[in-house]
C-alpha positions as CSV (number, residue, x, y, z in Angstrom):
1,M,20.1,20.0,-70.6
2,E,23.2,17.8,-71.1
3,F,24.0,16.3,-74.5
4,L,25.6,12.9,-74.3
5,R,27.2,11.5,-77.4
6,P,28.6,7.9,-77.1
7,A,30.7,6.4,-79.8
8,T,30.0,2.8,-79.0
9,W,27.2,0.6,-77.8
10,D,28.9,-0.2,-74.5
11,E,29.5,3.5,-73.9
12,A,25.8,4.2,-74.7
13,L,24.7,1.7,-72.1
14,A,27.1,3.0,-69.5
15,L,25.8,6.6,-70.0
16,K,22.2,5.4,-69.8
17,A,23.0,3.6,-66.5
18,E,24.6,6.8,-65.2
19,H,21.8,9.0,-66.6
20,P,18.6,6.9,-66.5
21,A,16.4,10.0,-67.2
22,A,18.3,10.7,-70.4
23,V,16.1,10.5,-73.5
24,P,17.6,8.6,-76.5
25,I,17.7,10.4,-79.8
26,A,18.7,9.2,-83.2
27,G,16.3,10.3,-86.0
28,G,14.7,12.8,-83.6
29,T,11.4,12.7,-85.5
30,D,9.4,12.4,-82.3
31,V,11.7,13.8,-79.7
32,M,12.4,17.1,-81.5
33,V,8.7,17.8,-82.0
34,E,8.2,17.5,-78.2
35,L,11.2,19.7,-77.5
36,N,10.2,22.3,-80.1
37,F,6.7,22.6,-78.7
38,D,8.0,22.6,-75.1
39,R,6.1,19.4,-74.2
40,R,9.2,17.8,-72.8
41,R,12.4,19.0,-71.1
42,P,14.6,16.0,-70.2
43,P,17.7,16.5,-68.1
44,A,19.8,15.0,-70.9
45,L,19.7,13.7,-74.5
46,L,21.5,10.6,-75.4
47,D,22.6,10.9,-79.0
48,L,22.9,7.4,-80.6
49,N,23.9,8.5,-84.1
50,R,27.5,7.4,-83.8
51,V,26.6,3.9,-82.7
52,A,27.0,2.2,-86.1
53,E,25.6,-1.2,-85.2
54,L,22.1,0.2,-84.5
55,S,21.9,1.1,-88.2
56,R,22.4,-2.5,-89.4
57,W,20.1,-5.4,-90.1
58,E,20.8,-9.1,-90.6
59,S,18.8,-12.2,-91.3
60,D,19.4,-16.0,-91.0
61,G,16.5,-16.7,-93.4
62,A,14.0,-17.3,-90.6
63,V,14.3,-14.1,-88.6
64,V,15.3,-10.5,-89.4
65,R,17.2,-8.7,-86.7
66,L,16.5,-5.1,-87.3
67,G,18.8,-2.6,-85.7
68,A,16.9,0.1,-83.7
69,S,18.1,3.0,-86.0
70,V,17.6,1.4,-89.4
71,P,15.6,4.1,-91.1
72,Y,12.2,3.5,-92.8
73,A,13.6,4.4,-96.2
74,R,16.0,1.4,-96.0
75,I,13.2,-0.9,-94.7
76,V,11.2,0.0,-97.9
77,A,14.3,-0.4,-100.2
78,E,15.8,-3.5,-98.6
79,L,13.2,-5.5,-96.6
80,S,10.0,-5.4,-98.6
81,G,10.5,-9.2,-99.3
82,P,11.1,-10.6,-95.8
83,L,9.0,-8.0,-94.0
84,P,6.3,-6.8,-96.4
85,G,3.8,-5.5,-93.8
86,L,6.4,-3.4,-92.1
87,A,7.7,-2.1,-95.5
88,L,4.2,-1.1,-96.5
89,A,3.7,0.8,-93.2
90,A,7.1,2.4,-93.7
91,R,6.0,3.8,-97.0
92,T,3.3,5.8,-95.3
93,V,5.6,7.4,-92.7
94,G,5.9,11.2,-93.0
95,S,7.9,12.7,-95.9
96,P,11.0,11.3,-97.6
97,Q,13.1,13.3,-95.2
98,I,11.3,11.7,-92.2
99,R,11.6,8.3,-93.7
100,N,15.3,8.8,-94.0
101,R,15.6,9.6,-90.3
102,G,12.8,7.9,-88.5
103,S,13.1,4.3,-87.3
104,V,11.2,1.4,-85.7
105,G,13.4,1.8,-82.6
106,G,12.2,5.3,-82.3
107,N,8.5,4.3,-82.7
108,L,9.0,1.7,-80.0
109,G,10.7,4.1,-77.6
110,A,7.9,6.7,-78.1
111,A,5.2,4.0,-77.7
112,S,2.5,6.2,-79.2
113,P,-0.7,4.3,-80.0
114,A,-0.6,6.0,-83.4
115,G,2.9,4.8,-84.4
116,D,2.8,3.3,-87.9
117,A,5.3,0.5,-87.1
118,H,3.3,-1.0,-84.3
119,P,0.4,-2.7,-86.2
120,P,2.7,-4.7,-88.6
121,L,5.0,-5.7,-85.7
122,L,2.0,-7.2,-83.9
123,A,0.6,-8.8,-87.0
124,A,4.0,-10.4,-87.9
125,G,3.5,-13.0,-85.2
126,R,4.0,-13.8,-81.6
127,G,7.7,-14.5,-82.3
128,V,8.4,-10.8,-82.6
129,R,10.8,-9.7,-79.8
130,V,12.2,-6.4,-78.8
131,E,15.8,-6.6,-77.8
132,A,16.3,-4.4,-74.7
133,A,19.8,-4.0,-73.3
134,S,21.5,-2.4,-70.3
135,V,24.7,-2.8,-68.4
136,R,23.0,-5.6,-66.6
137,G,22.5,-7.6,-69.8
138,T,20.0,-8.2,-72.6
139,R,16.4,-9.4,-72.5
140,L,13.9,-10.2,-75.2
141,I,10.5,-8.6,-74.6
142,P,7.6,-10.2,-76.6
143,I,5.9,-7.5,-78.7
144,D,2.6,-8.2,-77.0
145,A,4.1,-7.3,-73.6
146,F,6.0,-4.2,-74.8
147,Y,3.1,-1.7,-74.8
148,L,2.0,-0.7,-71.3
149,G,-0.1,2.4,-71.8
150,V,-0.3,5.7,-73.7
151,K,3.4,6.4,-74.6
152,R,4.5,3.9,-72.0
153,N,6.6,0.8,-72.7
154,A,8.2,-2.0,-70.9
155,L,11.8,-0.7,-70.9
156,E,13.5,-0.2,-67.6
157,P,15.0,3.3,-66.9
158,D,18.5,2.0,-67.7
159,E,17.5,0.1,-70.9
160,L,17.8,1.0,-74.6
161,V,16.2,-0.7,-77.6
162,R,19.0,-2.4,-79.5
163,A,17.1,-4.3,-82.2
164,V,13.8,-6.0,-83.0
165,R,13.7,-9.6,-84.0
166,I,10.9,-10.2,-86.6
167,P,10.1,-13.6,-88.2
168,V,10.4,-13.6,-92.0
169,A,7.0,-13.5,-93.6
170,D,5.7,-16.9,-94.7
171,G,2.5,-15.5,-96.3
172,P,1.0,-12.2,-97.6
173,Q,0.9,-9.2,-95.3
174,Q,-0.9,-5.9,-95.7
175,F,-1.1,-2.5,-94.0
176,S,-3.8,0.2,-94.2
177,K,-4.1,3.6,-92.6
178,I,-6.8,6.3,-92.5
179,G,-5.8,9.9,-92.4
180,T,-6.5,13.3,-94.0
181,R,-3.9,12.2,-96.6
182,N,-1.8,9.2,-97.3
183,A,1.3,10.3,-95.5
184,M,2.8,13.2,-93.4
185,V,-0.1,12.7,-91.0
186,I,-0.9,11.0,-87.8
187,A,-3.2,8.1,-88.4
188,V,-6.8,8.4,-87.4
189,C,-6.5,4.6,-87.2
190,A,-4.5,1.9,-88.8
191,F,-4.7,-1.9,-89.4
192,A,-2.2,-4.6,-90.3
193,L,-3.0,-8.2,-91.3
194,A,-0.6,-11.1,-91.9
195,L,-1.5,-14.6,-93.0
196,H,0.8,-17.4,-91.6
197,P,0.0,-20.5,-93.6
198,R,3.0,-22.4,-92.2
199,D,1.2,-22.8,-88.8
200,G,-2.3,-21.9,-90.0
201,T,-2.6,-18.7,-88.0
202,V,-3.6,-15.1,-88.7
203,G,-2.0,-12.0,-87.2
204,T,-3.6,-8.6,-86.7
205,G,-2.5,-5.2,-85.4
206,L,-4.6,-2.1,-84.6
207,G,-3.2,1.4,-84.3
208,S,-4.6,4.6,-83.0
209,A,-7.7,2.8,-81.8
210,A,-6.9,2.1,-78.1
211,P,-4.6,3.3,-75.3
212,T,-2.0,1.0,-76.8
213,P,-1.4,-0.8,-80.1
214,R,-3.2,-4.1,-79.8
215,R,-4.3,-7.3,-81.6
216,A,-7.8,-8.4,-82.4
217,P,-7.4,-12.0,-81.0
218,E,-11.1,-13.1,-81.5
219,A,-10.9,-12.0,-85.2
220,E,-7.6,-13.9,-85.6
221,E,-9.0,-17.1,-84.1
222,Y,-12.2,-16.8,-86.1
223,L,-10.6,-16.3,-89.4
224,A,-7.9,-19.0,-88.8
225,G,-10.7,-21.4,-87.8
226,E,-12.8,-20.6,-90.9
227,L,-9.8,-21.0,-93.2
228,A,-8.9,-24.4,-91.6
229,G,-12.4,-25.7,-91.3
230,R,-13.3,-24.9,-95.0
231,G,-10.0,-26.3,-96.2
232,L,-9.0,-23.0,-97.7
233,W,-5.4,-23.0,-96.6
234,E,-4.9,-26.0,-98.9
235,S,-7.2,-25.0,-101.8
236,G,-6.8,-21.2,-101.9
237,G,-10.5,-21.1,-102.8
238,G,-12.7,-18.0,-102.5
239,L,-13.7,-16.5,-99.2
240,D,-17.3,-16.4,-98.3
241,G,-18.6,-12.8,-98.0
242,A,-20.1,-13.5,-94.6
243,V,-16.7,-14.6,-93.3
244,V,-15.1,-11.4,-94.5
245,A,-17.9,-9.3,-93.0
246,R,-17.7,-11.1,-89.6
247,F,-13.9,-10.7,-89.6
248,G,-14.4,-6.9,-90.0
249,E,-16.9,-6.8,-87.2
250,L,-14.6,-8.7,-84.8
251,V,-11.7,-6.3,-85.6
252,A,-13.8,-3.3,-84.9
253,A,-15.0,-4.9,-81.7
254,A,-11.4,-5.3,-80.5
255,A,-10.9,-1.5,-80.5
256,S,-11.5,0.9,-77.7
257,P,-11.0,4.3,-79.4
258,I,-11.8,7.8,-78.2
259,D,-13.2,10.9,-79.7
260,D,-10.5,13.5,-80.5
261,V,-9.7,16.2,-83.0
262,R,-8.7,13.6,-85.7
263,G,-11.8,11.5,-85.6
264,S,-14.7,10.1,-83.5
265,A,-14.7,6.7,-81.8
266,D,-17.6,5.6,-84.0
267,Y,-15.7,6.6,-87.2
268,R,-12.6,4.7,-86.0
269,R,-14.6,1.5,-85.4
270,H,-16.2,1.8,-88.8
271,A,-12.9,2.5,-90.6
272,L,-11.3,-0.5,-88.9
273,A,-14.0,-2.8,-90.1
274,V,-13.6,-1.5,-93.7
275,M,-9.8,-1.8,-93.5
276,A,-10.0,-5.3,-92.1
277,R,-12.3,-6.4,-94.9
278,R,-10.1,-4.8,-97.6
279,T,-6.8,-6.0,-96.3
280,L,-8.2,-9.5,-96.0
281,G,-9.3,-9.3,-99.6
282,W,-5.9,-8.2,-100.7
283,C,-4.1,-10.8,-98.7
284,W,-6.3,-13.6,-99.7
285,S,-6.1,-12.7,-103.4
286,A,-2.3,-12.8,-103.1
287,Y,-2.4,-16.1,-101.2
288,A,-4.8,-17.7,-103.7
289,G,-2.6,-16.5,-106.5
290,Q,0.5,-18.1,-104.9
291,R,-1.4,-21.4,-104.4
292,E,-2.5,-21.4,-108.1
293,G,1.0,-20.6,-109.3
294,S,2.5,-23.5,-107.2
295,A,0.0,-25.9,-108.6
296,V,0.9,-25.2,-112.2
């Protein structure tokens, strides 16, 4: 196995073009597990730790451009305001050691249905883009089009994830995850919710509940329609219990889970409905509080 260690981004792209089967490694929180358990033996590893720009983020006030190697610990510490859903998910990732090494770019590269970063990225809005680069140039992949199958993504063999572009939150966001404990565990299932009052839409993200991370589009459309039709975006009034229950049902219906050692398909659907109801309650309570505060 070759070990490739570029010092610059251009050098990294050149090496990836020359060795398309090389597996990128930065935090190593997914790759090293596969190597240690002999589940994977790539011909080469492409170490990106010396490429400094991958560990930076920037924002113009509307969009955060998150470098692929920015660790979860920094997302929690530095981005809880503009990216609250992603920061909440980052808090549940592994141990402090893992949060200091793991990154959203690594989650995207692994494309596991159980990756904690995926649900909040999907919920954050259709403006989320994965910045994929190669010696041929850069392209922006919509987050909805990035996941192709179990541990399969839309990257070409010579491409690397450079960054993720995520709209700054314009409303409350939440993340919930079911597991044998709160962290240091692969999710039995996970759910993210984001309210987007600026354009009157709702975003959802389901994890570990289908072959790929996915949205619940019917649930999104239903809830957005109810909020608009009842004038709740403007008033911040209370949500009808029947609306909350129906939202949970539609989220569960969007899943296509399996039975495995972590949980049954039926349990996953039940848990998703519960998490959808709870996260909606938390988000709406925060939104109503904001509306009340702005009216004072």
